[in-house]
C-alpha positions, 0 to 999 in steps of 0.5 A, a space after each residue: 500499499 501507500 503506507 511507505 510514502 511520507 505524509 506531505 504535511 510531515 514533509 512540510 513540518 520537517 522543513 521548518 525544523 519544528 518536527 520535534 515539537 509537532 511529534 511531542 504534540 501529536 504524542 500528547 494528543 494521542 495520550 490525552 485526547 483533549 487539546 486542554 491537556 496539551 497546551 505546553 506542547 501546542 505553544 511550543 509548536 506554535 512558537 517554533 512555527 512562528 519563529 520559522 515564518 519570521 525567518 522566511 519573511 
């Protein structure tokens, strides 16, 4: 099947340098199943993405 193909979203996030923060957020969501318990991970991912976006501007 196509499971061997990398997800385009994962590829995009890897290019930002925020893959670790994204993985931590995904793991929290898988465990907690509630965004309210993952605010630290969400904030870290958001901050990383904002930093990457500023570097692009």
